[in-house]
SERO-4910 file (N, C-alpha, C, O; in steps of 0.05 Angstrom, whole numbers):
BEGIN
 pado doro    nc1    nc2    nc3   cac1   cac2   cac3    cc1    cc2    cc3    oc1    oc2    oc3
  Unk    A   -327   2296    494   -318   2275    510   -330   2281    542   -330   2304    551
  Unk    A   -339   2260    555   -354   2260    577   -337   2248    599   -328   2225    597
  Unk    A   -333   2265    624   -322   2254    650   -340   2248    668   -355   2268    670
  Unk    A   -348   2230    685   -361   2236    710   -335   2231    734   -316   2216    733
  Unk    A   -345   2250    755   -326   2246    781   -347   2241    806   -361   2257    818
  Unk    A   -343   2217    810   -358   2210    837   -345   2218    868   -324   2210    878
  Unk    A   -361   2234    879   -349   2252    897   -343   2277    896   -325   2283    881
  Unk    A   -355   2292    907   -354   2328    907   -335   2339    919   -328   2361    912
  Unk    A   -325   2328    936   -310   2342    959   -289   2355    952   -289   2365    929
  Unk    A   -269   2359    967   -240   2379    955   -234   2366    933   -234   2379    912
  Unk    A   -225   2334    934   -211   2322    910   -226   2326    883   -218   2334    861
  Unk    A   -252   2314    892   -270   2315    864   -272   2339    855   -270   2341    830
  Unk    A   -277   2361    869   -285   2384    859   -264   2400    837   -268   2412    816
  Unk    A   -235   2393    855   -209   2401    843   -215   2391    813   -215   2404    792
  Unk    A   -220   2368    817   -209   2345    787   -229   2362    769   -218   2373    749
  Unk    A   -252   2366    771   -277   2379    758   -268   2411    748   -275   2420    726
  Unk    A   -254   2425    766   -249   2449    763   -226   2447    746   -227   2463    727
  Unk    A   -199   2429    747   -183   2427    728   -181   2418    699   -167   2424    680
  Unk    A   -203   2400    703   -210   2389    676   -225   2411    654   -219   2413    631
  Unk    A   -246   2425    669   -258   2442    655   -241   2466    649   -243   2475    626
  Unk    A   -226   2477    665   -209   2501    661   -190   2493    640   -183   2510    624
  Unk    A   -182   2472    639   -161   2462    612   -177   2452    586   -167   2444    565
  Unk    A   -203   2453    592   -218   2442    565   -214   2413    553   -218   2408    529
  Unk    A   -206   2394    575   -203   2369    568   -229   2351    561   -229   2330    547
  Unk    A   -244   2360    571   -274   2343    564   -292   2367    558   -288   2390    565
  Unk    A   -315   2355    543   -332   2375    531   -357   2375    555   -375   2392    554
  Unk    A   -356   2354    574   -380   2353    594   -366   2337    621   -350   2318    618
  Unk    A   -374   2347    646   -366   2336    664   -388   2340    682   -399   2362    687
  Unk    A   -393   2315    693   -418   2306    715   -399   2306    741   -378   2294    739
  Unk    A   -407   2321    767   -400   2311    791   -426   2296    805   -449   2305    801
  Unk    A   -422   2278    819   -439   2262    835   -431   2268    859   -408   2275    865
  Unk    A   -454   2265    876   -450   2264    908   -465   2254    921   -487   2258    910
  Unk    A   -468   2243    941   -490   2232    960   -507   2249    977   -528   2244    988
  Unk    A   -489   2276    977   -499   2297    997   -519   2314    980   -515   2320    957
  Unk    A   -542   2320    992   -567   2334    973   -556   2362    969   -551   2377    988
  Unk    A   -551   2368    942   -551   2391    933   -514   2400    925   -506   2417    910
  Unk    A   -499   2380    940   -469   2393    944   -456   2390    918   -438   2407    911
  Unk    A   -462   2374    905   -450   2369    874   -461   2394    857   -448   2404    839
  Unk    A   -482   2401    865   -503   2419    846   -487   2447    852   -480   2463    835
  Unk    A   -484   2449    873   -466   2475    886   -445   2480    878   -441   2504    872
  Unk    A   -422   2458    877   -398   2463    865   -398   2461    841   -379   2473    830
  Unk    A   -415   2449    823   -416   2452    792   -425   2483    787   -416   2496    768
  Unk    A   -439   2490    800   -451   2516    799   -420   2534    796   -409   2541    775
  Unk    A   -414   2538    821   -388   2555    826   -367   2552    811   -351   2570    811
  Unk    A   -363   2525    793   -343   2526    778   -359   2534    751   -342   2541    734
  Unk    A   -385   2536    741   -392   2543    718   -394   2576    720   -397   2589    700
  Unk    A   -391   2588    747   -393   2616    747   -361   2631    743   -355   2655    746
  Unk    A   -344   2607    734   -318   2619    730   -314   2619    704   -293   2630    698
  Unk    A   -332   2608    682   -329   2605    656   -324   2637    641   -304   2642    629
  Unk    A   -343   2651    643   -336   2673    631   -307   2687    639   -295   2700    622
  Unk    A   -299   2686    657   -270   2697    667   -249   2688    655   -230   2701    646
  Unk    A   -251   2655    653   -232   2645    652   -229   2630    621   -208   2622    612
  Unk    A   -254   2630    610   -252   2625    579   -260   2592    570   -259   2583    547
  Unk    A   -267   2580    589   -271   2553    584   -301   2547    573   -319   2563    579
  Unk    A   -305   2529    560   -330   2521    546   -342   2493    566   -365   2486    564
  Unk    A   -328   2485    578   -339   2454    585   -362   2454    601   -361   2468    621
  Unk    A   -382   2442    596   -411   2441    614   -405   2425    635   -396   2403    629
  Unk    A   -409   2433    664   -405   2424    688   -430   2424    702   -441   2445    708
  Unk    A   -442   2397    709   -465   2396    724   -459   2383    747   -437   2372    747
  Unk    A   -475   2381    768   -477   2367    791   -502   2358    796   -522   2372    793
  Unk    A   -502   2329    808   -525   2313    818   -520   2299    843   -498   2294    852
  Unk    A   -543   2293    854   -547   2282    874   -556   2249    872   -579   2241    865
  Unk    A   -537   2236    877   -533   2207    873   -555   2199    848   -573   2183    852
  Unk    A   -552   2213    826   -570   2200    807   -552   2189    784   -545   2204    766
  Unk    A   -546   2166    786   -529   2155    765   -537   2158    737   -522   2163    719
  Unk    A   -556   2155    737   -570   2160    706   -556   2179    689   -546   2173    668
  Unk    A   -555   2201    697   -540   2226    696   -507   2225    684   -494   2239    668
  Unk    A   -501   2201    700   -473   2196    683   -467   2184    660   -445   2182    650
  Unk    A   -492   2173    649   -495   2151    626   -471   2161    605   -460   2183    602
  Unk    A   -467   2141    593   -448   2146    571   -422   2160    577   -414   2176    559
  Unk    A   -407   2157    599   -382   2173    607   -360   2163    585   -365   2144    570
  Unk    A   -341   2174    585   -314   2156    575   -298   2151    591   -282   2133    587
  Unk    A   -297   2167    615   -278   2164    640   -298   2174    668   -313   2193    672
  Unk    A   -291   2154    682   -301   2160    708   -284   2158    729   -271   2137    734
  Unk    A   -283   2181    747   -264   2186    765   -272   2179    794   -287   2196    804
  Unk    A   -266   2159    811   -280   2158    835   -259   2163    859   -237   2153    862
  Unk    A   -272   2181    874   -259   2200    897   -270   2190    923   -257   2191    944
  Unk    A   -298   2180    920   -310   2168    946   -300   2155    962   -286   2136    956
  Unk    A   -305   2162    989   -293   2150   1011   -291   2168   1035   -297   2192   1035
  Unk    A   -283   2156   1056   -275   2168   1081   -244   2174   1084   -228   2162   1069
  Unk    A   -237   2188   1099   -215   2190   1113   -205   2175   1132   -225   2162   1140
  Unk    A   -185   2168   1146   -182   2151   1165   -185   2169   1188   -173   2191   1187
  Unk    A   -199   2163   1209   -207   2176   1233   -191   2168   1257   -183   2145   1257
  Unk    A   -186   2183   1278   -170   2181   1302   -186   2159   1311   -211   2159   1312
  Unk    A   -168   2138   1319   -181   2110   1334   -196   2090   1312   -214   2075   1320
  Unk    A   -187   2092   1286   -201   2078   1269   -178   2058   1254   -159   2067   1241
  Unk    A   -183   2035   1258   -155   2016   1246   -157   2014   1219   -179   2020   1210
  Unk    A   -141   2010   1205   -133   2003   1179   -151   1989   1173   -167   2005   1163
  Unk    A   -163   1963   1172   -182   1946   1171   -211   1960   1168   -229   1958   1151
  Unk    A   -209   1973   1191   -242   1986   1189   -244   2013   1167   -266   2021   1158
  Unk    A   -221   2024   1163   -218   2040   1140   -222   2033   1111   -232   2046   1093
  Unk    A   -211   2011   1111   -211   1994   1080   -238   1977   1075   -247   1973   1052
  Unk    A   -251   1966   1100   -276   1958   1099   -296   1975   1088   -311   1969   1069
  Unk    A   -297   2002   1101   -318   2024   1094   -312   2034   1069   -331   2038   1053
  Unk    A   -287   2039   1061   -282   2051   1033   -285   2025   1013   -289   2026    988
  Unk    A   -282   2007   1024   -284   1987    992   -315   1980    997   -325   1971    977
  Unk    A   -332   1982   1014   -359   1978   1011   -372   2001    995   -394   1995    984
  Unk    A   -360   2030    992   -368   2046    981   -362   2046    957   -380   2053    941
  Unk    A   -328   2038    944   -325   2044    922   -336   2022    902   -340   2029    879
  Unk    A   -340   1990    914   -349   1971    898   -376   1981    892   -383   1975    870
  Unk    A   -391   1994    906   -423   2003    898   -417   2023    878   -430   2022    857
  Unk    A   -401   2039    882   -399   2065    861   -386   2053    833   -395   2063    812
  Unk    A   -370   2036    831   -360   2023    810   -384   2004    796   -387   2006    772
  Unk    A   -395   1991    807   -419   1974    800   -441   2001    788   -448   2001    764
  Unk    A   -449   2019    804   -467   2038    790   -457   2056    764   -472   2064    746
  Unk    A   -436   2059    765   -423   2076    741   -423   2051    716   -429   2060    694
  Unk    A   -419   2033    716   -412   2016    699   -447   2003    690   -454   1996    667
  Unk    A   -465   2005    713   -490   1999    691   -500   2022    671   -514   2018    651
  Unk    A   -490   2046    680   -495   2072    654   -473   2069    633   -478   2069    609
  Unk    A   -447   2067    643   -425   2071    621   -408   2043    622   -388   2039    635
  Unk    A   -419   2026    608   -405   2000    607   -382   1998    594   -369   1977    597
  Unk    A   -372   2021    577   -349   2023    566   -330   2047    574   -316   2059    558
  Unk    A   -333   2052    604   -316   2070    605   -288   2063    617   -284   2039    623
  Unk    A   -269   2081    620   -247   2074    634   -250   2090    663   -255   2113    667
  Unk    A   -245   2069    682   -245   2076    713   -217   2087    721   -195   2077    715
  Unk    A   -222   2114    738   -193   2119    749   -201   2121    779   -220   2134    789
  Unk    A   -180   2105    791   -191   2107    822   -173   2127    836   -150   2131    827
  Unk    A   -183   2141    859   -170   2160    870   -169   2152    904   -150   2157    918
  Unk    A   -196   2139    911   -202   2132    932   -180   2121    948   -167   2106    935
  Unk    A   -170   2125    980   -156   2110    991   -164   2087   1009   -188   2085   1015
  Unk    A   -146   2070   1019   -117   2065   1004   -123   2055    973   -137   2037    965
  Unk    A   -108   2073    960   -111   2074    930   -104   2048    915   -117   2040    895
  Unk    A    -84   2036    925    -70   2012    909    -97   1985    913   -107   1971    896
  Unk    A   -101   1987    937   -121   1966    945   -150   1972    934   -165   1954    926
  Unk    A   -158   2003    934   -185   1999    922   -181   1997    892   -200   1986    882
  Unk    A   -162   2004    875   -161   2002    852   -160   1965    847   -170   1955    827
  Unk    A   -146   1950    866   -146   1922    865   -177   1914    865   -186   1900    847
  Unk    A   -190   1922    885   -221   1919    885   -240   1932    867   -264   1924    864
  Unk    A   -234   1944    860   -253   1960    830   -252   1935    811   -273   1924    804
  Unk    A   -228   1925    802   -217   1913    783   -232   1880    790   -242   1868    771
  Unk    A   -231   1867    819   -242   1841    820   -270   1845    821   -284   1828    810
  Unk    A   -282   1866    833   -312   1870    830   -325   1871    808   -346   1861    804
  Unk    A   -310   1886    791   -328   1890    766   -322   1867    736   -336   1863    716
  Unk    A   -295   1855    744   -290   1834    727   -277   1853    694   -278   1841    673
  Unk    A   -268   1879    696   -262   1896    676   -234   1881    666   -221   1867    682
  Unk    A   -225   1886    642   -200   1882    628   -180   1900    648   -189   1922    655
  Unk    A   -160   1892    655   -146   1913    672   -133   1941    661   -125   1961    672
  Unk    A   -135   1934    637   -123   1966    622   -147   1988    628   -144   2012    627
  Unk    A   -171   1973    635   -193   1996    643   -195   2007    670   -209   2027    672
  Unk    A   -184   1996    691   -182   2008    717   -150   2018    724   -130   2005    728
  Unk    A   -155   2043    725   -122   2055    735   -129   2068    759   -150   2080    766
  Unk    A   -106   2062    774   -101   2077    803    -82   2100    799    -60   2097    787
  Unk    A    -91   2124    809    -78   2150    799    -55   2159    820    -44   2181    817
  Unk    A    -50   2146    836    -28   2152    856      1   2160    851     15   2177    862
  Unk    A      8   2140    829     34   2153    823     44   2178    807     66   2189    807
  Unk    A     17   2183    793     21   2211    778     24   2230    802     41   2247    800
  Unk    A     10   2229    825     12   2253    843     43   2252    856     58   2272    858
  Unk    A     50   2225    863     73   2222    880     95   2229    865    116   2235    875
  Unk    A     92   2228    837    117   2235    818    122   2266    817    145   2276    817
  Unk    A     98   2281    816     92   2310    812    106   2324    837    121   2343    835
  Unk    A     99   2309    865    112   2313    886    144   2311    885    160   2329    892
  Unk    A    147   2292    878    175   2283    873    189   2303    855    212   2309    863
  Unk    A    182   2315    835    195   2332    818    195   2362    831    215   2377    831
  Unk    A    168   2367    845    174   2389    866    197   2394    887    208   2415    893
  Unk    A    200   2370    896    226   2371    914    256   2370    909    275   2373    924
  Unk    A    254   2364    882    278   2356    865    277   2386    859    300   2394    860
  Unk    A    262   2402    854    264   2427    836    273   2444    860    292   2459    857
  Unk    A    260   2442    887    269   2456    910    303   2453    919    317   2471    928
  Unk    A    309   2431    915    342   2420    918    359   2433    901    382   2441    905
  Unk    A    340   2434    875    365   2440    854    361   2470    846    374   2482    829
  Unk    A    338   2482    862    334   2508    853    335   2518    822    346   2538    812
  Unk    A    319   2496    810    306   2496    781    278   2492    775    264   2483    793
  Unk    A    271   2498    757    239   2496    749    232   2465    743    245   2450    729
  Unk    A    208   2458    757    200   2434    760    197   2420    738    206   2397    735
  Unk    A    184   2433    720    178   2428    688    204   2422    673    203   2412    651
  Unk    A    230   2429    685    254   2425    670    264   2393    684    286   2385    679
  Unk    A    248   2379    698    256   2352    716    240   2325    702    217   2325    693
  Unk    A    257   2308    703    238   2287    697    246   2268    723    268   2263    732
  Unk    A    225   2259    730    231   2239    757    202   2220    760    180   2229    754
  Unk    A    206   2200    768    181   2183    775    183   2168    804    203   2163    816
  Unk    A    161   2165    809    158   2145    833    138   2123    832    113   2125    829
  Unk    A    153   2101    836    139   2074    833    127   2059    857    119   2076    872
  Unk    A    124   2039    864    112   2022    881     80   2031    898     61   2040    884
  Unk    A     77   2030    920     51   2033    929     45   2062    939     63   2076    947
  Unk    A     22   2070    939     22   2095    944     14   2098    974     -9   2097    983
  Unk    A     37   2102    987     38   2100   1017     62   2113   1028     82   2112   1014
  Unk    A     63   2126   1054     90   2137   1065    107   2119   1065    130   2128   1062
  Unk    A    105   2092   1068    126   2076   1074    127   2057   1045    145   2039   1045
  Unk    A    115   2058   1029    112   2041   1003    118   2055    974    119   2042    953
  Unk    A    122   2078    977    128   2091    947    154   2091    944    167   2093    965
  Unk    A    170   2091    919    197   2088    916    201   2111    896    194   2110    873
  Unk    A    213   2133    907    226   2154    886    253   2147    879    273   2145    893
  Unk    A    250   2141    847    271   2131    833    298   2154    828    306   2164    807
  Unk    A    307   2158    852    329   2184    846    351   2177    826    362   2195    813
  Unk    A    358   2144    825    377   2143    801    374   2152    776    390   2161    760
  Unk    A    349   2147    774    339   2158    745    328   2183    738    322   2190    715
  Unk    A    326   2201    765    316   2233    759    337   2244    740    361   2238    741
  Unk    A    322   2265    720    337   2280    710    335   2311    706    312   2322    704
  Unk    A    348   2320    705    349   2354    698    354   2360    668    377   2361    661
  Unk    A    336   2364    651    338   2370    625    357   2350    616    375   2358    602
  Unk    A    354   2323    620    367   2304    602    394   2292    624    407   2271    619
  Unk    A    399   2308    645    433   2303    655    417   2290    678    395   2298    685
  Unk    A    431   2268    691    424   2262    719    427   2282    740    444   2299    742
  Unk    A    404   2277    759    406   2296    781    425   2290    798    430   2307    815
  Unk    A    442   2266    798    468   2262    817    486   2276    804    508   2270    812
  Unk    A    487   2291    789    509   2305    781    509   2338    791    526   2355    788
  Unk    A    482   2342    804    481   2361    817    475   2362    845    479   2382    859
  Unk    A    468   2342    852    454   2336    885    473   2310    895    477   2289    883
  Unk    A    482   2318    917    500   2295    931    482   2269    940    457   2272    941
  Unk    A    493   2247    946    472   2227    951    459   2234    979    436   2226    981
  Unk    A    466   2244    998    448   2255   1020    432   2273   1018    414   2278   1035
  Unk    A    435   2292    989    415   2309    988    390   2293    973    367   2300    978
  Unk    A    396   2274    956    376   2257    943    365   2242    963    343   2232    956
  Unk    A    371   2237    983    358   2217   1006    340   2237   1017    318   2228   1024
  Unk    A    345   2261   1019    327   2279   1035    305   2283   1017    282   2282   1025
  Unk    A    312   2289    988    290   2288    972    266   2269    972    241   2274    971
  Unk    A    281   2245    972    267   2220    977    252   2218    996    229   2210    990
  Unk    A    257   2221   1021    244   2217   1047    223   2242   1049    203   2239   1062
  Unk    A    228   2270   1034    209   2283   1036    184   2280   1018    161   2287   1024
  Unk    A    191   2270    994    173   2263    977    152   2238    986    130   2237    975
  Unk    A    161   2218   1006    147   2196   1016    127   2204   1036    106   2192   1043
  Unk    A    137   2227   1045    117   2238   1071    100   2265   1054     86   2281   1066
  Unk    A    105   2265   1027     91   2289   1024     63   2296   1029     55   2319   1035
  Unk    A     44   2272   1026     18   2279   1034     10   2282   1065    -10   2294   1072
  Unk    A     29   2270   1083     25   2272   1106     33   2306   1117     20   2320   1133
  Unk    A     60   2313   1102     66   2339   1106     44   2356   1102     38   2371   1120
  Unk    A     27   2357   1078      3   2375   1073    -21   2374   1094    -33   2393   1104
  Unk    A    -27   2344   1098    -47   2343   1121    -38   2359   1149    -54   2372   1163
  Unk    A     -9   2355   1155     -4   2367   1177    -15   2397   1179    -29   2408   1195
  Unk    A     -2   2407   1155     -4   2438   1151    -34   2446   1152    -43   2461   1169
  Unk    A    -50   2434   1132    -78   2434   1127    -97   2428   1144   -119   2439   1144
  Unk    A    -88   2402   1165   -113   2395   1179   -128   2375   1163   -146   2363   1174
  Unk    A   -122   2372   1139   -136   2356   1119   -120   2344   1095    -96   2350   1092
  Unk    A   -132   2331   1082   -116   2318   1057   -116   2339   1033   -137   2350   1027
  Unk    A    -92   2344   1020    -89   2362    999   -111   2356    974   -122   2334    974
  Unk    A   -115   2371    959   -134   2376    939   -128   2390    911   -140   2385    890
  Unk    A   -107   2407    912   -105   2424    886    -83   2400    866    -85   2395    842
  Unk    A    -65   2390    885    -45   2374    863    -60   2347    855    -61   2341    831
  Unk    A    -71   2331    874    -90   2310    869   -108   2313    842   -111   2297    824
  Unk    A   -120   2336    846   -145   2346    823   -123   2352    798   -129   2342    777
  Unk    A   -104   2363    800    -90   2370    777    -74   2339    766    -73   2338    741
  Unk    A    -64   2320    777    -58   2296    768    -78   2279    758    -72   2263    739
  Unk    A   -104   2280    771   -123   2270    757   -133   2281    722   -142   2268    704
  Unk    A   -129   2302    724   -135   2317    696   -109   2313    680   -115   2309    657
  Unk    A    -83   2313    685    -64   2296    674    -70   2273    663    -70   2272    638
  Unk    A    -75   2256    673    -87   2227    667   -107   2230    651   -105   2220    629
  Unk    A   -130   2242    657   -150   2241    641   -142   2249    614   -151   2237    594
  Unk    A   -122   2272    612   -119   2284    584   -109   2266    568   -119   2265    546
  Unk    A    -90   2248    574    -81   2231    568    -97   2209    553    -91   2203    530
  Unk    A   -115   2199    566   -136   2181    556   -157   2198    539   -164   2186    518
  Unk    A   -165   2217    542   -185   2227    524   -172   2229    498   -180   2217    478
  Unk    A   -148   2245    499   -133   2255    474   -112   2236    465    -91   2244    453
  Unk    A   -118   2212    471    -99   2191    463    -66   2197    462    -51   2187    444
  Unk    A    -56   2215    484    -28   2226    484     -8   2200    489     13   2201    476
  Unk    A    -11   2184    501     10   2160    499     29   2171    519     53   2165    516
  Unk    A     23   2185    539     43   2194    556     50   2170    578     34   2154    587
  Unk    A     78   2172    581     82   2153    604     77   2169    635     82   2192    643
  Unk    A     64   2147    648     53   2159    677     58   2141    692     56   2117    683
  Unk    A     64   2146    714     68   2120    740     34   2113    749     21   2132    757
  Unk    A     24   2092    746     -1   2087    756     -2   2065    766     17   2051    758
  Unk    A    -19   2056    782    -31   2035    803    -43   2011    780    -65   2015    769
  Unk    A    -31   1993    775    -43   1969    752    -40   1944    759    -20   1937    772
  Unk    A    -63   1922    751    -52   1897    758    -30   1884    740    -30   1884    715
  Unk    A    -13   1872    757      6   1860    745      9   1830    745      6   1817    766
  Unk    A     15   1818    721     18   1793    713     45   1785    705     51   1777    682
  Unk    A     62   1788    729     88   1779    724    113   1800    721    137   1796    724
  Unk    A     99   1823    715    116   1845    709    127   1854    738    114   1854    758
  Unk    A    154   1860    736    170   1867    756    168   1847    775    167   1854    798
  Unk    A    166   1821    769    169   1794    791    139   1798    809    138   1788    831
  Unk    A    120   1810    799     97   1805    814     70   1802    805     65   1819    788
  Unk    A     47   1785    812     24   1778    802      3   1782    828      6   1781    853
  Unk    A    -20   1787    810    -49   1794    825    -41   1819    844    -42   1814    868
  Unk    A    -35   1837    840    -29   1856    854    -34   1885    838    -34   1883    814
  Unk    A    -38   1904    846    -47   1931    840    -29   1954    848    -38   1966    868
  Unk    A     -6   1965    837      9   1972    844     28   1996    826     26   1992    802
  Unk    A     40   2012    831     47   2040    812     74   2032    804     95   2028    817
  Unk    A     68   2029    772     92   2019    758     81   2045    731     59   2056    726
  Unk    A    109   2048    717    108   2068    689     88   2049    672     88   2025    669
  Unk    A     67   2072    661     50   2061    640     50   2076    622     56   2100    625
  Unk    A     40   2062    592     37   2089    566      6   2084    567     -6   2062    564
  Unk    A     -9   2115    574    -31   2122    580    -48   2133    554    -46   2156    548
  Unk    A    -64   2116    540    -78   2128    521   -105   2122    519   -115   2120    542
  Unk    A   -126   2117    496   -157   2121    492   -158   2089    499   -181   2083    498
  Unk    A   -142   2070    504   -154   2047    514   -142   2046    548   -138   2025    559
  Unk    A   -139   2068    558   -129   2063    586   -105   2058    585    -92   2074    572
  Unk    A    -91   2034    601    -65   2028    605    -62   2013    577    -74   1991    573
  Unk    A    -45   2024    560    -37   2015    540    -10   1991    537     -8   1974    519
  Unk    A      7   1997    555     31   1982    557     45   1985    588     51   2008    596
  Unk    A     49   1970    598     64   1966    624     97   1968    615    109   1949    605
  Unk    A    110   1993    621    139   1999    612    154   1981    636    148   1985    659
  Unk    A    172   1964    628    183   1943    648    210   1953    650    228   1942    639
  Unk    A    216   1979    667    245   2000    667    267   1976    676    256   1954    678
  Unk    A    288   1975    681    311   1957    693    314   1969    719    322   1993    720
  Unk    A    309   1954    742    319   1962    764    345   1952    775    353   1929    768
  Unk    A    360   1970    795    374   1953    803    371   1934    825    349   1926    831
  Unk    A    392   1928    838    380   1903    860    370   1922    888    358   1909    905
  Unk    A    372   1940    891    366   1954    909    344   1966    909    332   1969    930
  Unk    A    335   1973    889    305   1983    875    287   1958    871    263   1960    875
  Unk    A    298   1936    864    280   1916    864    275   1903    896    254   1892    903
  Unk    A    293   1907    910    285   1897    938    262   1913    949    243   1903    962
  Unk    A    264   1940    941    242   1963    955    224   1954    945    206   1948    961
  Unk    A    216   1948    916    193   1942    906    183   1919    912    158   1917    913
  Unk    A    199   1897    918    186   1873    928    176   1880    955    157   1867    963
  Unk    A    188   1901    971    177   1899   1005    152   1917   1001    132   1913   1016
  Unk    A    152   1937    983    129   1949    977    106   1937    968     85   1946    977
  Unk    A    105   1918    951     85   1897    940     76   1874    963     55   1863    962
  Unk    A     95   1870    982     87   1851   1000     69   1869   1019     51   1859   1032
  Unk    A     73   1896   1021     56   1912   1040     28   1919   1031      8   1923   1045
  Unk    A     31   1920   1007      8   1923    992    -15   1901    995    -38   1905   1003
  Unk    A     -3   1878    985    -16   1854    986    -21   1847   1016    -36   1828   1020
  Unk    A    -12   1857   1035    -17   1849   1064    -50   1871   1068    -69   1867   1083
  Unk    A    -47   1889   1053    -75   1908   1058    -96   1891   1042   -116   1881   1053
  Unk    A    -89   1888   1015   -110   1873    997   -119   1848   1014   -142   1841   1007
  Unk    A   -109   1835   1032   -118   1811   1047   -149   1818   1058   -169   1804   1056
  Unk    A   -146   1845   1070   -170   1855   1082   -199   1860   1069   -218   1871   1080
  Unk    A   -196   1850   1041   -217   1854   1026   -235   1830   1018   -255   1829   1004
  Unk    A   -221   1807   1034   -234   1779   1029   -268   1782   1031   -284   1772   1016
  Unk    A   -272   1796   1051   -306   1792   1056   -318   1816   1045   -339   1824   1054
  Unk    A   -305   1828   1028   -316   1847   1009   -332   1832    982   -353   1831    971
  Unk    A   -302   1819    981   -306   1806    946   -317   1779    953   -319   1763    935
  Unk    A   -323   1772    974   -332   1742    982   -360   1744    963   -376   1725    962
***
């Protein structure tokens, strides 16, 4: 099985490292526009093989999409972070152009691939990739919910002082500091609602910490995180390539589900060999429905900035 990762920066390289280390794919191709950059990252990863025992072949290439041919999954991490003084519209405009070009190039060589979008703003870039390519919605997946949910479980584990792997929890809504919705009501510790162990005030603190989880790391590191995003991509790709049917929160096009249409936003999905195999319509309470509608409104407002790119 072959996976291509477009963008060999911190997140892209972490994706390649996690996928190869876990033996999820037999081949990983890293592609970047910087001369020699992807080649160097791939070489560094391959030099781990004898000490870590993986057999995945990782290669790097400079802007040569022919080397990505016949990929089963393509992960798009390309784009720039928002810089001081840059408006949201400017960021969307720049990254939209990059993501649109990348999607068109990879599909020219891998017409049957499933595309995983990581580039920010992630929900908007997922919507763009779907509209620009015309692919069926099951083949374009936004990764954000998988990462947000892992951060939610981390903060719950800290509050509970229990292993995060014993905790089940999910974040839906937009992949943004003000748009994500940690579902505290449904979170559980080994099947027992976490509300049995944590007060409402403690749960609200966990939800607030989750929502600014990415910003917290940016403040500490001076740049965006990469280990957890890379692991989240690997988790998603694993479920696709090995047809695991895992339920993962992903950004997907909605056609009436959760009361929304013509929008890509995070909801629980069954992920298998066909990509999005089912959208799971969980029963939200009135407060959660209102929060989801508000989140969708914010994401839809960002999508409006794509008009010139999609024209």
